Structures are given as C-alpha cells and as structure tokens.
VMD Tcl script that draws the C-alpha trace (Angstrom):
set ca {
  {-58.25 -61.17 -6.37}
  {-58.91 -58.67 -9.16}
  {-61.28 -61.10 -10.89}
  {-63.23 -61.62 -7.65}
  {-63.55 -57.87 -7.09}
  {-64.64 -57.45 -10.69}
  {-67.37 -60.06 -10.23}
  {-68.59 -58.42 -7.03}
  {-68.70 -55.04 -8.74}
  {-70.59 -56.55 -11.66}
  {-73.16 -58.14 -9.33}
  {-73.62 -54.87 -7.43}
  {-73.93 -52.91 -10.63}
  {-76.47 -55.39 -11.99}
  {-78.48 -55.20 -8.77}
  {-78.49 -51.40 -8.91}
  {-79.66 -51.43 -12.52}
  {-82.40 -53.95 -11.71}
  {-83.58 -51.88 -8.74}
  {-83.52 -48.76 -10.87}
  {-85.66 -50.42 -13.54}
  {-88.08 -51.71 -10.90}
  {-88.34 -48.26 -9.33}
  {-88.98 -46.62 -12.71}
  {-91.61 -49.25 -13.58}
  {-93.52 -48.76 -10.32}
  {-93.38 -44.96 -10.61}
  {-94.77 -45.21 -14.12}
  {-97.36 -47.99 -13.77}
  {-98.37 -47.92 -10.10}
  {-97.05 -44.87 -8.22}
  {-97.26 -45.07 -4.44}
  {-97.47 -42.69 -1.51}
  {-93.96 -41.90 -0.28}
  {-92.64 -40.06 2.73}
  {-91.33 -40.33 6.24}
  {-92.66 -43.06 8.53}
  {-95.68 -41.93 10.60}
  {-96.22 -44.80 13.02}
  {-94.26 -46.17 15.92}
  {-95.36 -48.62 18.60}
  {-96.19 -48.30 22.28}
  {-96.58 -51.43 24.43}
  {-99.81 -50.15 26.01}
  {-101.32 -48.06 23.24}
  {-100.20 -50.03 20.19}
  {-99.62 -48.03 16.99}
  {-99.01 -44.33 17.71}
  {-97.48 -41.49 15.69}
  {-93.69 -41.75 15.93}
  {-92.43 -39.56 18.80}
  {-90.03 -36.75 17.83}
  {-90.81 -37.30 14.14}
  {-90.76 -34.55 11.54}
  {-91.45 -35.37 7.95}
  {-93.41 -35.06 4.76}
  {-95.87 -37.25 2.88}
  {-96.44 -37.12 -0.86}
  {-99.33 -38.73 -2.74}
  {-98.91 -40.54 -6.09}
  {-100.31 -37.40 -7.74}
  {-97.64 -35.22 -6.11}
  {-99.66 -33.43 -3.39}
  {-97.66 -33.09 -0.18}
  {-98.07 -32.07 3.42}
  {-95.61 -31.77 6.31}
  {-96.09 -33.05 9.84}
  {-94.34 -33.12 13.20}
  {-94.88 -35.05 16.43}
  {-93.74 -34.21 19.93}
  {-92.08 -36.58 22.43}
  {-95.43 -38.30 23.14}
  {-96.42 -38.69 19.49}
  {-98.97 -35.85 19.57}
  {-99.34 -33.82 16.37}
  {-97.18 -30.70 16.47}
  {-93.86 -29.96 18.14}
  {-95.12 -28.44 21.43}
  {-94.56 -30.51 24.58}
  {-97.17 -31.07 27.29}
  {-96.39 -32.12 30.83}
  {-98.35 -32.16 34.08}
  {-97.94 -28.36 34.35}
  {-100.22 -26.47 31.98}
  {-98.94 -23.56 29.92}
  {-102.38 -21.89 29.90}
  {-105.38 -21.54 32.18}
  {-107.24 -24.38 30.41}
  {-106.09 -27.54 28.66}
  {-108.33 -29.16 26.03}
  {-107.51 -32.66 24.82}
  {-108.72 -33.73 21.36}
  {-109.14 -37.47 20.75}
  {-110.03 -38.97 17.39}
  {-108.70 -40.67 14.29}
  {-106.98 -39.39 11.14}
  {-109.54 -36.59 10.66}
  {-108.58 -35.22 14.08}
  {-104.87 -35.86 13.47}
  {-105.14 -33.96 10.18}
  {-104.07 -36.39 7.48}
  {-103.27 -34.42 4.34}
  {-102.79 -30.99 5.94}
  {-99.89 -29.22 7.66}
  {-99.63 -28.91 11.43}
  {-101.09 -25.41 11.57}
  {-104.09 -26.45 9.42}
  {-105.37 -29.28 11.62}
  {-108.77 -29.08 13.31}
  {-107.47 -28.94 16.93}
  {-104.88 -26.28 16.08}
  {-107.51 -24.10 14.44}
  {-109.80 -24.48 17.48}
  {-106.93 -23.23 19.64}
  {-106.33 -20.29 17.30}
  {-110.00 -19.28 17.41}
  {-110.28 -19.50 21.20}
  {-107.04 -17.61 21.77}
  {-108.23 -14.89 19.36}
  {-111.28 -14.60 21.65}
  {-108.87 -14.00 24.55}
  {-109.13 -17.40 26.23}
  {-106.01 -18.74 27.87}
  {-106.20 -22.25 26.42}
  {-103.87 -24.90 25.05}
  {-105.20 -27.63 22.78}
  {-103.55 -31.07 22.52}
  {-104.01 -32.94 19.25}
  {-103.85 -36.62 20.26}
  {-105.58 -37.79 17.07}
  {-104.25 -41.13 15.83}
  {-104.87 -42.33 12.24}
  {-106.73 -45.64 12.20}
  {-107.72 -45.44 15.86}
  {-111.22 -45.99 17.21}
  {-113.08 -45.32 20.44}
  {-111.30 -48.28 22.06}
  {-107.93 -46.59 21.53}
  {-109.26 -43.27 22.81}
  {-110.51 -44.92 26.01}
  {-107.17 -46.67 26.49}
  {-105.36 -43.37 25.88}
  {-107.51 -41.55 28.43}
  {-106.97 -44.29 31.02}
  {-103.21 -44.36 30.39}
  {-102.22 -40.72 29.84}
  {-105.19 -38.85 31.27}
  {-103.77 -38.78 34.83}
  {-100.53 -37.27 33.52}
  {-102.07 -34.72 31.15}
  {-104.93 -33.70 33.48}
  {-107.10 -32.11 30.74}
  {-109.80 -29.67 31.81}
  {-111.93 -30.74 28.85}
  {-111.82 -33.81 26.58}
  {-113.21 -33.40 23.06}
  {-114.02 -36.71 21.36}
  {-114.32 -36.61 17.57}
  {-116.36 -39.61 16.37}
  {-116.14 -40.81 12.76}
  {-118.47 -43.43 11.30}
  {-115.79 -46.08 10.80}
  {-115.08 -46.02 14.55}
  {-117.86 -48.61 14.79}
  {-115.79 -50.96 12.63}
  {-112.45 -50.08 14.26}
  {-113.91 -50.90 17.66}
  {-115.16 -54.26 16.37}
  {-111.54 -55.24 15.60}
  {-110.95 -55.63 19.35}
  {-107.55 -53.97 19.31}
  {-107.82 -52.69 22.90}
  {-111.09 -54.00 24.34}
  {-113.58 -56.77 23.73}
  {-117.05 -57.18 25.17}
  {-117.50 -60.35 27.25}
  {-120.88 -60.91 28.92}
  {-121.59 -57.19 28.78}
  {-118.26 -56.13 30.31}
  {-115.24 -54.50 28.67}
  {-112.15 -56.71 28.79}
  {-108.76 -55.09 27.99}
  {-106.77 -56.66 25.15}
  {-103.08 -56.50 24.30}
  {-102.49 -54.65 21.00}
  {-102.00 -56.91 17.97}
  {-98.48 -58.22 17.47}
  {-98.59 -57.53 13.70}
  {-98.90 -53.82 14.45}
  {-95.74 -53.94 16.55}
  {-93.79 -55.91 13.96}
  {-94.84 -53.56 11.16}
  {-93.80 -50.47 13.16}
  {-90.44 -51.96 14.13}
  {-89.60 -52.90 10.54}
  {-90.68 -49.52 9.12}
  {-88.59 -47.65 11.68}
  {-85.35 -49.49 10.88}
  {-82.98 -46.80 9.51}
  {-82.47 -48.35 6.06}
  {-86.14 -49.34 5.65}
  {-87.34 -45.93 6.80}
  {-84.99 -44.25 4.35}
  {-86.25 -46.42 1.46}
  {-89.90 -45.74 2.34}
  {-89.23 -41.99 2.36}
  {-88.52 -41.90 -1.38}
  {-88.93 -45.30 -3.08}
  {-92.24 -46.14 -4.77}
  {-91.13 -49.76 -5.19}
  {-90.37 -50.13 -1.48}
  {-93.79 -48.72 -0.57}
  {-95.52 -51.08 -3.02}
  {-93.76 -54.03 -1.35}
  {-94.81 -52.72 2.08}
  {-98.47 -52.32 1.11}
  {-98.59 -55.74 -0.55}
  {-96.97 -57.46 2.43}
  {-99.25 -55.82 4.99}
  {-102.34 -56.74 2.96}
  {-101.21 -60.35 2.85}
  {-100.47 -60.56 6.58}
  {-103.29 -58.55 8.15}
  {-106.23 -60.33 9.69}
  {-109.19 -60.74 7.36}
  {-112.06 -58.43 8.23}
  {-115.50 -57.71 6.91}
  {-115.42 -55.34 3.93}
  {-116.84 -51.89 4.46}
  {-118.90 -50.27 1.73}
  {-118.21 -46.54 2.12}
  {-121.26 -45.66 0.04}
  {-123.64 -47.47 2.39}
  {-125.04 -45.54 5.31}
  {-127.50 -48.07 6.68}
  {-126.90 -49.94 9.92}
  {-128.71 -52.98 8.57}
  {-126.17 -55.80 8.19}
  {-123.44 -53.26 8.96}
  {-121.23 -55.91 10.54}
  {-120.58 -54.50 13.98}
  {-122.05 -54.73 17.45}
  {-123.48 -51.41 18.59}
  {-123.29 -52.48 22.25}
  {-119.46 -52.52 22.21}
  {-119.18 -48.91 20.99}
  {-121.88 -47.79 23.42}
  {-120.01 -49.42 26.29}
  {-116.75 -47.78 25.24}
  {-118.35 -44.33 25.04}
  {-119.96 -44.80 28.44}
  {-116.64 -45.78 29.97}
  {-115.01 -42.71 28.43}
  {-117.55 -40.52 30.23}
  {-116.82 -42.28 33.53}
  {-113.05 -42.02 33.02}
  {-113.19 -38.30 32.22}
  {-115.34 -37.61 35.28}
  {-112.93 -39.61 37.47}
  {-110.13 -37.35 36.19}
  {-112.17 -34.26 37.04}
  {-112.45 -33.41 33.32}
  {-115.38 -32.28 31.25}
  {-116.13 -34.22 28.07}
  {-117.87 -33.40 24.76}
  {-118.69 -35.59 21.76}
  {-118.75 -34.40 18.14}
  {-119.79 -36.40 15.08}
  {-117.55 -35.77 12.04}
  {-119.22 -36.70 8.72}
  {-117.40 -37.67 5.56}
  {-118.05 -36.11 2.16}
  {-120.69 -38.67 1.20}
  {-122.70 -38.00 4.33}
  {-122.52 -34.24 3.78}
  {-123.75 -34.68 0.21}
  {-126.59 -36.86 1.50}
  {-127.58 -34.08 3.90}
  {-127.38 -31.42 1.18}
  {-129.55 -33.45 -1.18}
  {-132.22 -34.67 1.24}
  {-131.75 -32.98 4.62}
  {-131.17 -36.42 6.12}
  {-128.32 -37.43 8.39}
  {-126.66 -40.80 7.94}
  {-127.79 -43.83 9.89}
  {-124.35 -43.94 11.46}
  {-124.87 -40.46 12.86}
  {-128.40 -41.31 13.98}
  {-127.09 -44.30 15.88}
  {-124.29 -42.24 17.45}
  {-126.79 -39.61 18.57}
  {-129.09 -42.23 20.09}
  {-126.18 -43.70 22.05}
  {-125.13 -40.28 23.33}
  {-128.64 -39.45 24.49}
  {-128.83 -42.85 26.17}
  {-125.72 -41.87 28.11}
  {-127.29 -38.46 28.95}
  {-124.63 -36.67 26.91}
  {-125.18 -33.96 24.28}
  {-124.29 -35.19 20.77}
  {-122.90 -32.41 18.56}
  {-123.05 -32.78 14.78}
  {-120.77 -31.09 12.26}
  {-122.95 -32.20 9.34}
  {-125.07 -29.02 9.00}
  {-122.03 -26.77 9.45}
  {-119.95 -28.60 6.85}
  {-122.86 -28.61 4.39}
  {-122.27 -24.84 4.13}
  {-118.68 -25.31 2.93}
  {-118.53 -24.61 -0.84}
  {-117.20 -27.37 -3.08}
  {-115.75 -30.67 -1.93}
  {-114.86 -30.88 1.74}
  {-112.18 -33.57 1.33}
  {-108.76 -33.57 -0.31}
  {-108.09 -35.64 -3.45}
  {-106.27 -38.93 -2.69}
  {-106.02 -38.32 1.06}
  {-109.82 -38.40 1.47}
  {-109.66 -36.20 4.56}
  {-110.77 -32.66 5.37}
  {-109.20 -29.77 3.51}
  {-107.68 -26.95 5.56}
  {-110.78 -24.83 4.85}
  {-113.05 -27.64 6.01}
  {-111.04 -27.93 9.22}
  {-111.51 -24.21 9.74}
  {-115.30 -24.50 9.31}
  {-115.34 -27.47 11.69}
  {-113.19 -25.55 14.19}
  {-115.52 -22.54 14.06}
  {-118.43 -24.81 14.95}
  {-116.63 -26.78 17.68}
  {-115.22 -23.65 19.29}
  {-118.78 -22.50 20.09}
  {-119.72 -25.29 22.55}
  {-116.16 -25.35 23.89}
  {-116.28 -21.61 24.53}
  {-119.61 -22.06 26.28}
  {-118.01 -24.68 28.53}
  {-115.05 -22.38 29.27}
  {-117.33 -19.46 30.17}
  {-118.96 -21.51 32.90}
  {-115.65 -22.33 34.56}
  {-113.74 -20.04 36.92}
  {-110.33 -19.21 35.55}
  {-107.47 -20.57 37.66}
}
mol new
graphics top color blue
foreach p $ca { graphics top sphere $p radius 0.5 }
foreach p [lrange $ca 0 end-1] q [lrange $ca 1 end] { graphics top cylinder $p $q radius 0.2 }
display resetview
C-alpha cells in the first residue's frame, strides 16, 4: 500500500512540475491575456456577457481593467426591469467599443453619456447592452427579444465597420430572396461558453497563461473558416460582404423600435486608422460612406464620431486592447449626448 501511495504521489508531483514548467515557458515566450470569463450563452441571443459576473482582465503586457455585469449580462451592476428608475431610459446597442473593452465600468461610453446628461439635470438612465463580437444582427435580435421588457424611450445604435463582416456570418439572420430569416446561434459558441464557465476551467483561465494559450489554439482550430479582414483597407471593393443584408437589418431595427414606441439614433464609431485617415486627408472611410448612404436610404440621420474623435490628442485606442481609451470614450460621449439631449428636449417628461 505504501509503495502504491508513493507512486501516486510521484506521478502527481511530476505532473505539477511539468505544468509549472509549461506555465513558466508560456509566460516567458508567449504570454496570454488572463482573467475572469466574460462570455456566457443564451439560447436565443447566443454569446452574451456572463450574468452576475464581476472580474478583471489583464493583457500580456500587464494592463488591467475591471468589469461587472448585472443579472441580464449588461455592463455594470445596476438592474433594469420594466419599471424605470428615471424619467427616460436610453438603451445603447453595439459591440466591444460600446461594451467598453479595456476600460472600467465607470469609463465606458454609455456610462459617460449618462453622467453628462444627469449633470445637465436630465432624469435619465442609460443601459449598456454592448456585446463584444456582436453585429447588427445580434442587436436586432436583442431588440426583438428584450425590447418589450425593457421598454426604452430611445435606442442608440453604435455601428462599427466590422459589423458588416459580423452580419455576414449569419449568426442570427440570413437573407433569403430579400427577406430576413432568423437563425439559431452557432453551436460552437454554446459549447465554448459552457466549457469556459466550468468552475475548474474558469479558475484556470483566470490566472494561467498556458490554459489560455490552449483555449485560443483550440478555438482557432474549431471555428468556421471565414474571409480574412484587412484592417488597413477601407475600400468596399472586394470587401467580402453583402451590403443588402446589413441594410435590411438596419431597416428592421427602425421598424422594431417604432413598434415598441421607442425613438432610435444611429452613430458611426471609427477606429484609430479611420481617424488618422480623416486627420491626414479630411476623408471618411468607405465603410462610413456606405453606412451613411444606407441610413439616408432609410430616411434616418447618420451621426459620425469621426470629426469629434479627430480632435482627441494622441492615440485614441488602448495598446493591446485596440479599443477606445477612457478619454476617447469621454469625447465620444460629449458628442453623442448632444443629439440625445436634443431628442430629450422634444419629449414631455413623464
């Protein structure tokens, strides 16, 4: 019996040493992002921020930010039910730039819009329903699913250029003979979320560089092949997506918001490359041009953050995270709060 126990202990000790060496090697040669799991899975909406989650993410270079999600997976800890806590409720929809990847809860774009409007004595609550990796198709599905419960007075849609490509993935809708056809979210997304949220796996991902390297490698091997996106290219020629799908999704969002009795506004959020293009030449990207043309075709006002963000000194994005800095979010919030305030002024207060 003693010899068996000794062998078991030796095997365990050897495994621990091997894992320790592997962890040290990955941290030295290929450090990974570590931190608490961000995504869960909803049967209707697919990948969503994990409800009731509080955590921290740290880049390979050591920069960190903290985050929290409420019971619905919205950024921040505040809960939102059918009963509003203010005279007006504004719902922000968008991707990781809206969610605020890389910044703390209080530094996100929607939170700073709320702060500005409240400082101007408006009774308003702002919901940050941004979802990293989501496109217009997710935002439409969200509005159809949760809009009747949340009953927003105003919906603010933040459009980023890669939404064109996200929509083309067909996660929630496809275009068949000119009509939108709902799709069930991809099964790989569900499997990934379930594995990551297992207690032991989640704990490993929160601190282990080796575990995160295995996760990234596995996901890259299993995910569906897609057309590569050149982030330095801003031409729609051979861009690899069908404009008609995105236009149909945006049009349906307008119809859905109106059916809910909500107002709706659309803002184009540029990335750093597009802002630099504007600074150098005064030109807006072809992605933004196409977005504006679609909005005007739908008889909606397209709002652009490109000129406003071109006034921000220095780089507008964070190293590694590649998303807006807190100061950039503030500049964006100052711009967005203008049209939103104008909308609020025209509405009688309940």
